[in-house]
N, C-alpha and C positions, 0 to 999 in steps of 0.2 A: 575500244570491242571489248563490252563489260564482262567482269568473270566472275562466273555462276559458282559457289559451294554450299555446302552444307555444315556447320559446326555445328560441334556442342556446347551448351555452356553449364558452370555451375550455379546453382539459383543466389548459391547465399556469399559465394565471391566472385562471380567472375572467370573461374579460370576457364582455359580455350581449352579443347580435345576437338578431332580430328574423327575419335569417334567416340561411344555410349559407354559412361565408369559407369561400375556401380556405387564407388568410394572416389570420391575428390582428395588428390594429392597435395591440395594444397591446403585446404579447410581439415580434409579428416572426416565430412559430413557426408551422410550416406542417402541414394537414390537422391542427389539432385541437379542432375544432367537433365536440361532441356534441350531437344532441336532445334533449331534454327536457319531459314534459308539469309546465306549472307548472301550479296553486291558490290561489290565495289567497286565504284567507275574508276579511269586510269584519270578525272581530271579533275577529282575529289578533293571537294571546297576545306576548308580547314574555320570560316564562322569568320578571319579578319577583315575586318572592314576598315573603312575612313577613319584615322587620327591614331594609328597604329603606330607603334614604337618599335624603334631594331633594337633587341636588344646585341651589345656587345660587355667581352669580357673585360670587368675591370676590378682593379688589386684590391682586398676586404680592406687595406690601412686607407685606402681613397673613398669608402663607403660612405656619406654620411650618416650619422645617428639621430639622426632629427626623430623626433615624437612622430608618432605616425597623429593628420587629421583628423578626428570625427566629426560625423554629420551629426547631426542631430534630430533624430528619429520623429520628437515632439509626443512622443510615451520615456514617460520615469522609468520608468520599469524593465523596457525595450529596451533599453540606455543601459543599465544595468548587468542585464543577463549578457550584450555584448561587449563588453567591458567600456562601454563611455560612450556607444554611439558607433555607424558603420564608419567603415575605415573604405576608404576610396579604393575599389578594382577588387574588393573582397564579395566572394562567393559562399549568399548563406544557405541551405539549409534550411526549411523547415518541418516537420513530421507528426502529427498525431492524427485520431482515426474519424471517420468520417462524420461531421457535424461539430466536433470539435470549436471551431470559429477560425480554422486557420486561415480563412480567406478573409473573415470580416476583419481579422487581429492586423492583414498586413494593405486592406485596402481601410481599413480607419487608418494607419498608418501613412497613406501614398495621403489622402488627405489632409493631415494637421503637418503636413511640411510640405511648407508656406514656404513660397520665392525656389523650389527646383521646379524644372521639369521632370515628369513622372510619366513612365506606358506603363501600362498594367498590361499583361497579355495574360488573354484569359482563353483555355482549351476547352470547357468543361461548362460555363455559364455564357449567357448570348448578356450583350450591349441592353439591356433594359434589364436583366437580372442584375444588372450590377448597378445600374442606376439604381433598382429599389431599391439594393439594403442601403447603398449611398446615402436614399434622399433614408431610412433608416435611424443612420447615426449622425443627419443631421448636421456635416459640415462639409461648407463650397471649399471645392479649388480648382481653381481657373486655369493650371497646366497641371494637371493630373487628362491625361490617354488614357483611354482604353481600345483594345486594342483582340478582334475576336478570329485568333487563327495557331495554327500548328503547324504549320511547314518553315521550319528556319529560315529558308532562302527569302521567303515572305517578309518574316517577321524582321531580321538584317535588313532588309529592304527600309523600313519605315522607322527604324531605327536612326539609317541614315536620315532619312526626311526627318526623324524631332526631334534626334538631336538630344534624348533628352539626360538626364542626371541623373536621376535612377527607374533600375529596371528590373520589374514584377515580374516572376512565370508564377502563372497557377494553372495544370501545373506541371514539373518535371516531368508523369509516365503519359501524357496526352502528345509533347510535341513528334516528330522524325522529320529527318533531313534522306534523301534525294541518295546521297551517297549510296543508304543500304535498303535492302528489298525488305528484310523484315517488319512486322507490321509492329506499329507506334503499344508503346510499355514494354516491349523486350527488352532484354537487356540489351542485344548491343546498341540498340535502338536509345538507350538510355544513357546508355556511356561514349555515344559517337555524341547526341545533342547537347548533355551537357560537359561536353569536354572542348564545343562551339565556344560556348557561353561561357568557360572559365575564359575560355582567350583571347573572347571579346572583354570579356572584367581586367584582365589584365594588359593589354593594352593596349586601354579607354582609357582605364583606370573607372569606368564606372562600374560600380557595383550593381547585384545583382541577386537578388532575392528570389528564393525557388520553394518551391509547397510540390512538399513529398507526399507520396499515400505510405500504410503501412499495409504490414500483414497480420492476418489471424495473431502467432505470435507478439503483436508489436513492435515491430524490427521497420526499419525503412526498407520500402517494396524495390525491387531492380540488385545488384550484386553489389556486392558489401565495399566494390572499389568506391562506390559513387561518395561512400561517407569519404574516404582518404582522398579523393580530389579536393570537394570543398573546401574554405577555411572556417567553416563553423556550421554546426550541428545541433539545429535547438529541435527540445521535443515538446511538445503543446498537449498537456495531461489533463486529464481529467474527470470527478466521473457525470454525467452525464447528470445524475438524480437531483446536485447540489450547487451551487452556481458557480463557481470557484474552480477557476482556469491555472494548472501553474507551467508559467514556464524556462523549462531547463537546459541551464548548456553543457551538450552529449561531450563536445570539444568545438578549441574556440585558437586559433590561431596570432590573437592577435586581443590575450584574455583570460580568466578566470574562468575555468572549470565548469565552477564549485557554489556560484551563483546561481541563481533562479525569481523569476519573477510574479507574479498574484496577481489575478483580474477579474473581476467578476461580472457574470455574464446578462445581459439584461435586453430589451427590447430593441434600449438605444444601441445596442453594442457591447463593448469590454470596460468596464472601466473598472480603474488604477487601483489597485489596492493599496495604502500607503502605508498602515499599520497594522497586521493582518493577529499580531497578536487578541486585537477588542476583538478579532469576527470570529475568531479559532475559540474561544471562549466562551462556554454555555453561562448563561446566564440565571441562575437557579435560589432558586430564597434560602431554600433547603439543603445540609450538606447532604449527598446519598455517597453511598457504598461504593467501593469499585471504582470510583472516580480520580487519577492527578494530573496533577499538572507538572508538565516537564518544561523546561525551559533548555528551545536548541537553537543551533546553530546552523545555518546555508547557505556556506559561501562569510559575506563578515554580515549577514542580515540574523540579529539575534531574532527571535520566537519563539512566544510560548502557547503551547496544543494540549487541549484538553486529551488525557488516554482510558480509555474506560475497559475496563473489566467483568468478566462477567461467572464466576467457577460455583457449577451447576454437578450434583452428584449422577452418574453416568449410570442412563437409564437403560443402556445396553451392554454390553463385556468391552468390547474397546472404546474408552473415552476417544472424545473427540477435540481433535485440539483446531480451530478457528481461527485469521488473523486477517486486518483486515489496512491496509496500510503501514505491517509492522513486519518482519521478515516471519517463516511460519519460522520457517528454522531455526533461531536468534529463541522465539518464544521457547521452544522443548528444550532449546536450553539453559533460559532461566527457570523455565520447572523444573529440570533435572539437577541445578544447583539448589533450588528449593526448597528440595526433599532431602540429598542428599545430603547439605553440607548447612540446614537448619531443622532439618524433621520434620518439613513439613509435609502432610499425604496427597500428596496431589494424582498420584499415577489411578486413582478411581473418579476422575473428576473431569465432568467435561469442562475447558475452557474456553471463554472467546472473548479473546481483543478484537478493540477498534480504536483507531486513532478518529477522534473528532473532524470534520468540514471532508473529508471524503478525498485529504491528501496524501502522499506516503513519505516513508522516513526514516533516510538511513543512518540518522548521528547516532552515535550507540552511547552517549550520554542522555539517553532517553530509557535508555536500560534498570534504573532505577524507578519511575515514576513508575514503568510496567509491574515492576517488583510490587510496590506504592498496590499500586491501584489489583493487583491479586490478590494479594495479602487479606488489603482490606475487603475485598468481596467472598474470601474468603471465614473472613469472622465475621463478616455482615456489621462491619462498624464501618460510621461512615468519619472523613478526616474533615478538616472544619477547613471554608474555602482558601485559605489565604496565606495556603503553606504550595512549594513549588520546589521542585527538586532537577539537580541537574548531575549525574554522576554514571558511568560504568562499571559495571559490575564483572567480574572476573568467577572462574570456573571455581578457583578455590573458596565462594562466598568475598571476597574483599571486595569493595567500593574503592573504583579505581578515579584518578584525578579525567578530568577533560581539559579541553585544549577551549584557548578564549572566553575562561571560567567568570571574569571581570565586566564584560558584556552579556554576560547572563542577568549576575546580578542587576546590572542599571538597570534590566529592560526587566525584571521584576519589580524592582525597587520603582521602577516610573506609573505602573499597571498598578498600584499601592498593594503589595502581597505584604503579606509582615513574614513571613520565615523562607528559608530559600536552604534545602538540605542538596550540602554535597559531600567531597570525600575532603577528610581532613590533610591532603594534602596539599590540595590544591589553594588550600589557606596559607602558606609559608610564601611570605616576602609581599600579603596581601595586606592593608588597614582597613579591618570592616566600621571603622568609628566613624566611613565618608559615608555609609550607606544607612537612612534611617529603617533600615530590613535586618531583618535576627538574621545571622550568616551560621550555618551551623557543622559541623564536623565529622565525620562518623569515616570508623574502619570500617566495620562487617557488618554481617546484615542483625543480627543481633541488635545494633548497639540504633539502627531503623525502625527496628522495631519498642524500641523504649521511646526513642525519642514522637513515634506514633501516639504508641496504646499505652505509656508510661508502664 
């Protein structure tokens, strides 16, 4: 006999309560509880199917420390973000805005993985729609199966029949199980269906790729426990008005969380961008004021990006501060440093900052380029196109050292820049004679003015 009950779930963290609460005791968020009708059957199935392995306790000294074998996805950028490829039995969750290209990325990956049996389960599109997208991509794979289904019991039956080497679910919010009476996409259904897929992956060693929706705030839809359950969380992001897409690793149990992959969207699918510096730098015939080039690092990858600033007199009483691709709070901090430590009157100026290419930057080494662009726009003096920057700016106006400075210098040297300005503390132990580019070390913002404008 089924037991039916009403339960309240926190939409933020998945905390369960028998009554409605204004504040979640687990995560501290307000007004996040929603009511769901939950019915659990006595003969509850756990999604463990053929090929499962029984778990037994093993002494830690007897566990083999062999390196996990990686499965090549056919995409160098996706392999980079995953840490070298897919790990057998891993569960990877990919989130992103609607229309950003999540389904295209995974379908393209499935078509490029030759020699593996792949089952692509879709609950949002018909098989004909998937076929049309595959034709646009222009890649054929005779071992890629498409299944249009949302009921997990039927999905596992087809898994037993196909015996895939890789399972792709598009999307996790569309799946439902008969062990619960709540509707698909509810917190309890997302948690239960993900749990079934997790048990399937761990017992059969078949990797699972999940597509997840996001909320209007940019977070993955569903309970926060969803991100804790899976092995890897990837964020697929980009500006709709630009062709570039960035795949970031937010969580990875098998690799670094600081890597990113860059793609470019075309009518024929996603193209990998192997040298992002060349596409993120604008090609100009003449130098322009308010433009500075920063040498940044994402994971282990050095990139040169263009920082654009515009400083004008405030038309109204309160000056505007606007930033695209850069933390607005950090911009306000840098403006305060320039006014307090260097005497520049920016309190009555509108300041607009933009990172070219539509990407978002979190590397503190971009600080010096931001300051240089602001000063260049303020004084309306253009800098030379062959200068780039790599340093952090402290609250006292000092120029601080950054990590991986040699990689930044080599990337600037490779792209033909003639001068890079860094912190003088980064020059310790570095032989600059090995580079064609001139490396200038500075200690404070006043030294920056001397280097730029003499």
